C-alpha positions as CSV (number, residue, x, y, z in Angstrom):
1,M,-3.4,36.0,-2.6
2,K,-2.7,32.4,-1.1
3,L,-2.7,29.5,-3.6
4,A,-2.4,25.8,-2.8
5,V,-0.6,24.1,-5.6
6,L,-1.3,20.3,-5.9
7,A,-0.3,17.6,-8.5
8,D,-0.2,14.1,-9.1
9,I,-3.3,13.1,-7.2
10,H,-3.7,9.6,-9.1
11,G,-7.1,8.7,-7.7
12,N,-6.2,8.9,-4.0
13,L,-9.3,10.3,-2.4
14,R,-7.8,9.8,1.1
15,A,-4.9,11.8,0.4
16,L,-6.6,14.4,-1.6
17,E,-9.3,14.9,1.4
18,A,-6.3,15.3,3.8
19,V,-4.4,17.9,1.6
20,L,-7.5,19.9,0.9
21,A,-8.3,20.0,4.6
22,D,-5.0,21.2,5.5
23,A,-4.9,23.8,2.6
24,S,-8.1,25.3,4.0
25,Q,-6.7,25.4,7.6
26,A,-3.6,27.3,5.8
27,G,-5.9,30.0,4.6
28,A,-5.4,28.9,0.8
29,E,-8.0,31.1,-1.4
30,D,-7.6,29.3,-4.6
31,I,-6.1,25.8,-6.0
32,V,-3.7,25.3,-8.7
33,F,-3.6,21.8,-10.0
34,L,-0.8,20.6,-12.1
35,G,-2.3,17.3,-13.6
36,D,-2.3,13.5,-13.1
37,L,-5.6,13.4,-11.5
38,V,-7.4,10.1,-11.8
39,Y,-5.3,7.2,-13.2
40,N,-3.5,4.5,-11.2
41,G,-5.7,5.0,-8.0
42,L,-8.9,3.5,-6.6
43,D,-11.2,6.5,-6.7
44,P,-11.0,8.4,-9.8
45,Q,-14.4,9.6,-10.1
46,M,-14.6,10.9,-6.5
47,C,-11.3,12.5,-6.7
48,Y,-12.3,14.5,-9.9
49,E,-15.8,15.8,-8.1
50,L,-13.9,16.7,-5.0
51,L,-11.3,18.7,-7.0
52,M,-14.1,20.3,-8.9
53,K,-16.0,21.2,-5.9
54,Y,-13.1,23.7,-5.0
55,K,-13.2,25.3,-8.5
56,P,-9.4,25.5,-8.9
57,I,-8.3,28.5,-11.1
58,V,-6.0,26.1,-13.0
59,T,-6.4,22.7,-14.1
60,I,-3.4,21.2,-16.1
61,K,-3.8,17.6,-18.0
62,G,-1.0,15.2,-16.8
63,N,0.4,12.6,-19.1
64,S,-1.5,9.6,-17.2
65,D,-4.8,11.8,-17.5
66,E,-4.1,11.5,-21.3
67,Y,-3.8,7.9,-21.2
68,L,-7.5,7.4,-20.9
69,E,-8.0,9.3,-24.4
70,K,-5.6,6.6,-26.0
71,I,-7.9,3.6,-25.1
72,P,-9.9,3.2,-28.3
73,S,-6.6,3.3,-30.4
74,F,-4.3,1.3,-27.9
75,V,-2.8,-1.8,-29.8
76,V,-1.9,-5.0,-27.7
77,N,1.1,-6.7,-28.9
78,N,1.7,-8.7,-25.8
79,Q,0.8,-9.7,-22.3
80,E,2.4,-6.6,-20.7
81,D,0.3,-4.5,-23.4
82,E,-2.9,-6.5,-22.4
83,Q,-2.3,-5.7,-18.7
84,L,-1.5,-2.1,-19.3
85,L,-4.8,-1.7,-21.2
86,K,-6.7,-3.4,-18.4
87,H,-5.2,-0.9,-16.1
88,Y,-6.2,2.1,-18.1
89,K,-9.8,0.6,-18.4
90,Y,-9.9,0.1,-14.6
91,T,-9.8,4.0,-14.2
92,S,-11.9,4.7,-17.3
93,I,-14.9,2.6,-16.4
94,R,-14.9,4.2,-12.8
95,M,-15.7,7.5,-14.2
96,R,-18.5,9.2,-15.9
97,K,-18.2,10.2,-19.4
98,K,-18.8,13.9,-18.4
99,A,-15.8,13.6,-16.0
100,R,-13.5,11.9,-18.6
101,D,-14.5,14.5,-21.1
102,E,-13.6,17.4,-18.8
103,V,-10.3,16.1,-17.8
104,A,-9.4,15.4,-21.3
105,A,-10.1,19.3,-21.8
106,F,-7.8,20.4,-19.1
107,D,-5.1,22.9,-20.4
108,L,-1.8,21.7,-21.2
109,T,0.0,24.9,-20.0
110,K,-1.7,28.0,-18.4
111,Q,-0.2,31.4,-17.4
112,L,-1.2,33.3,-14.2
113,E,0.1,36.4,-12.3
114,I,0.9,36.8,-8.5
115,C,2.6,39.8,-7.2
116,D,3.5,41.0,-10.9
117,V,5.2,37.6,-11.2
118,N,4.4,36.0,-14.4
119,I,3.8,32.3,-13.8
120,L,3.5,29.3,-16.1
121,A,1.8,26.2,-14.9
122,C,2.4,22.8,-16.6
123,H,2.5,19.1,-16.0
124,G,5.9,17.9,-17.0
125,T,7.8,20.8,-18.5
126,P,6.4,23.7,-20.6
127,T,7.1,21.9,-23.7
128,S,6.4,18.4,-22.7
129,I,3.6,16.5,-20.9
130,S,5.7,13.5,-20.1
131,D,9.2,14.9,-19.2
132,G,10.1,16.0,-15.7
133,L,11.9,19.1,-14.8
134,Y,15.1,18.7,-12.7
135,E,17.9,21.2,-11.7
136,T,20.6,19.0,-12.8
137,D,19.2,18.1,-16.3
138,E,21.3,19.6,-19.0
139,N,18.3,20.7,-20.8
140,T,17.1,23.0,-17.8
141,P,19.5,26.0,-18.6
142,I,18.1,25.9,-22.2
143,L,14.4,25.9,-21.0
144,A,15.4,28.6,-18.5
145,K,16.6,30.9,-21.1
146,K,13.4,30.2,-23.2
147,M,11.2,31.1,-20.2
148,K,13.1,34.2,-19.5
149,E,12.9,35.5,-23.0
150,E,8.9,34.8,-22.9
151,G,8.7,36.8,-19.7
152,I,8.2,33.8,-17.6
153,Q,9.4,34.1,-14.0
154,L,8.1,31.2,-12.2
155,V,7.5,27.8,-13.9
156,L,5.1,25.4,-11.7
157,S,5.4,21.7,-12.5
158,G,4.6,18.2,-11.3
159,H,5.3,14.8,-12.7
160,T,8.3,13.8,-10.9
161,H,6.6,13.2,-7.6
162,I,9.5,15.1,-5.8
163,P,9.3,18.6,-4.1
164,A,11.6,21.0,-5.7
165,D,12.5,24.7,-5.5
166,F,15.4,25.9,-7.7
167,T,16.5,29.0,-9.8
168,V,18.3,28.9,-12.9
169,D,19.2,32.0,-14.9
170,G,16.7,34.1,-13.0
171,V,13.7,31.7,-13.6
172,R,12.4,29.8,-10.4
173,F,11.1,26.2,-10.9
174,V,8.8,24.9,-8.2
175,N,7.4,21.4,-8.1
176,P,4.9,20.8,-5.0
177,G,5.4,17.0,-4.9
178,A,2.7,14.5,-5.2
179,V,-0.7,14.0,-3.2
180,G,-1.2,10.6,-4.5
181,F,1.9,8.8,-3.7
182,S,5.4,10.3,-3.1
183,L,8.9,9.2,-4.8
184,D,11.1,11.3,-2.4
185,G,11.3,8.8,0.4
186,D,8.7,10.5,2.5
187,T,5.4,8.5,2.2
188,R,3.3,11.4,3.2
189,P,1.2,13.5,0.7
190,S,3.0,16.7,-0.5
191,Y,1.7,20.0,-1.7
192,A,2.8,23.7,-1.7
193,I,1.3,26.9,-0.5
194,I,2.3,30.0,-2.6
195,E,1.6,33.6,-1.4
196,C,2.4,37.0,-1.8
197,I,4.3,38.7,1.0
198,D,5.9,42.2,0.9
199,G,5.4,42.1,-3.2
200,K,7.4,38.8,-3.2
201,V,6.2,35.1,-3.9
202,R,7.0,32.9,-0.9
203,V,6.8,29.1,-1.4
204,Q,5.9,26.7,1.5
205,F,6.1,22.9,1.2
206,R,3.5,21.0,3.4
207,R,3.2,17.3,4.3
208,V,0.2,15.9,5.7
209,E,-0.8,12.7,7.3
210,Y,-3.7,10.2,6.3
211,D,-4.6,6.7,6.7
212,T,-2.0,5.3,4.4
213,K,-2.3,1.8,5.9
214,K,-6.0,1.6,5.0
215,Y,-5.4,2.7,1.5
216,I,-2.6,0.1,1.1
217,L,-5.1,-2.6,2.1
218,E,-7.4,-1.3,-0.5
219,V,-4.9,-1.3,-3.2
220,E,-3.8,-4.9,-2.1
221,H,-7.3,-6.0,-2.8
222,A,-7.3,-4.6,-6.1
223,L,-3.9,-6.3,-7.0
224,E,-5.9,-9.6,-7.2
225,G,-7.3,-8.5,-10.5
226,F,-5.1,-5.8,-11.6
227,P,-1.3,-6.6,-11.0
228,L,0.2,-3.3,-12.1
229,F,-1.0,-1.8,-8.7
230,K,2.1,-3.4,-7.3
231,F,3.9,-0.1,-8.3
232,L,1.3,1.9,-6.3
233,R,1.5,-0.4,-3.2
234,Y,5.3,-0.2,-3.0
235,A,5.3,3.5,-3.7
236,L,2.6,3.9,-0.7
237,E,4.7,1.6,1.5
238,K,8.1,3.3,0.8
239,G,7.9,6.6,-0.6
240,K,9.8,5.8,-3.8
241,A,9.8,3.8,-6.9
242,P,10.8,0.2,-6.9
243,A,14.6,-0.5,-7.6
């Protein structure tokens, strides 16, 4: 089995199209999606429709996907809150209700098996939708011990927008990087191919090209009414978060 592992699409249809085309050429048989599909991009509904067309075997809900569920109860206390709510609504009104409902119903975690390797898929960490997994984090050994006790040998996660592959206490952690915008200094979309070779799991990171300049221009137009897109524009241009 050869899987394409995608995370953090963030409504970037052009990047998603390029990644899916590359995954097909690479021989991927199925897709595992690790969350953050629609928010903070220009084409949330089309990204949803395209991803669902490929019938991913795993669909995880990300922290920014969850933002849309909080719109009715969001309390505005200041101008920053007002802009944030406006930004959430930007995504929500560009999606059909069926799509919003289905994204809200995505799993928080999901287990699967390849080559007799027990895998846990999540967005942030197996216990948090909004925290990231890092090799140097003091909590990672604690988490690795917990995963080991539960028989999990490989954890797939997103959220950080930075590709990673490391092992702690016998548990392997893999982050495919981000499709929508990267934060590792490389502006190209990133994803991973996982396959079974000689009874072992092999991970290959892949970067793809797409018309970034055109998408940046589209984001700049959206900035006129939605200033919070400035973070996205910077990340698309620099491949990292603003200092």
